C-alpha positions, 0 to 999 in steps of 0.5 A, a space after each residue: 457510538 458503534 465500536 469500529 473494527 480496524 485491521 491491518 493487512 500486509 500483502 506479501 506475494 512471493 512470486 513477484 515478477 521483478 524480485 521473486 521471494 522478496 518478502 523473505 529477503 534478509 535485512 539485518 538478520 530478519 525477513 523483510 515482512 518482519 520489519 513491516 509487521 513490527 511497524 504495523 504492530 506499533 499502531 495502537 488503533 489496529 485491532 489485528 494485523 495479518 500477512 496475506 500471502 499466496 505462498 507456503 514459504 512466506 507462511 512458514 517464515 511468518 509462523 516462525 516469528 508468530 506473525 498471523 497469516 491468511 492464505 489467499 489465492 495465487 490467481 489474483 491480478 491486483 493487490 486489492 483482489 487479495 485484500 477483498 479475499 481477506 475481507 471475506 474471511 475476516 470481517 472488519 469496518 476498515 481494512 488498512 493495506 500496508 504493502 509488504 515491500 515497505 520495510 522503512 515504513 513508520 507507524 505514524 504513516 499508517 496512522 495517517 490514513 485512518 479515518 476519524 470517528 465522524 467519517 467512519 460511516 462514509 464510503 472511505 478510501 484513502 491513499 498515502 502520498 508524498 512529494 517526489 524529491 529526486 527527479 529520477 523518480 519522476 520518470 521511474 515507472 515503478 512510482 505511481 504519480 497522481 494529480 488531485 483536485 482542490 479537495 485533495 481527491 485523486 483525479 488520475 494516477 499514472 506511471 508517466 510523469 503527470 502533469 506534463 510541464 508545458 506551461 510551467 516547470 514549477 511543478 511538485 510531483 507526488 507519488 503514491 506510497 504503499 499504505 491505504 485504507 478502505 471500508 468493506 463497501 469499497 472493497 465490495 464495489 472494487 470486486 464487483 466492478 470490471 477492470 477498465 482498459 485504462 486500469 489494465 494499461 496503467 496497472 494501478 488498481 485505485 483507478 477502479 474507484 476513480 474512473 467510476 466516480 468514487 472518492 479516493 482521498 490523497 493523504 500527504 505525508 513527508 516520507 523517505 520510504 523506499 519500496 523494494 522493487 529490485 535487489 538494488 533497492 534492497 541494498 539501499 534499504 539495508 544501508 538505511 536500516 543499519 544506520 537507523 537501528 544503530 
């Protein structure tokens, strides 16, 4: 059986429009990107883990903590554009994407998106999802909601609440988490396929595959992870981490 290489990539963009410099935000004396890297490093199936950034300030801090860094362009429009560039520099069979604003990430959550041996040769794209338990998150446009078919393949994703509860209120809404995995072929398809008006409007890059008939499997995972999109989110994460780390 072919030896399969799997690497983890942590996209960490310094110039976030909503929270500039957040990869370096302090959490219990360590930058946020350090916490994400620590969780990814505990996943034994990842052969290598890198931070991918466009900014020398992030690189300098990663160097201080001995975190491997790949410098990428500052012109990318989507996170997956950055991952594609990484794939041209570091060869791998599977690229596991762990967004750098998920400091509460758990190693088991990363393991959940990895393929089994029988599926290694398939066109492989998976995304971790979880049920939304706070009603306020359903209408929050920073949370990408989704609907799937009976095989748990994603049919559509949106920043709006989907599906709309016209006939029943008995709906369990799910949101997309910042952990995904994809094969090299999937990244090449993504790079070579034009961005549609729908993807451009929603700003959800997995729609590139969904709209073109490519299978994207949703992996359900019970998680309390909180993405840091604003300084308010950061304060909440700090409280949770203080309790978790004791």
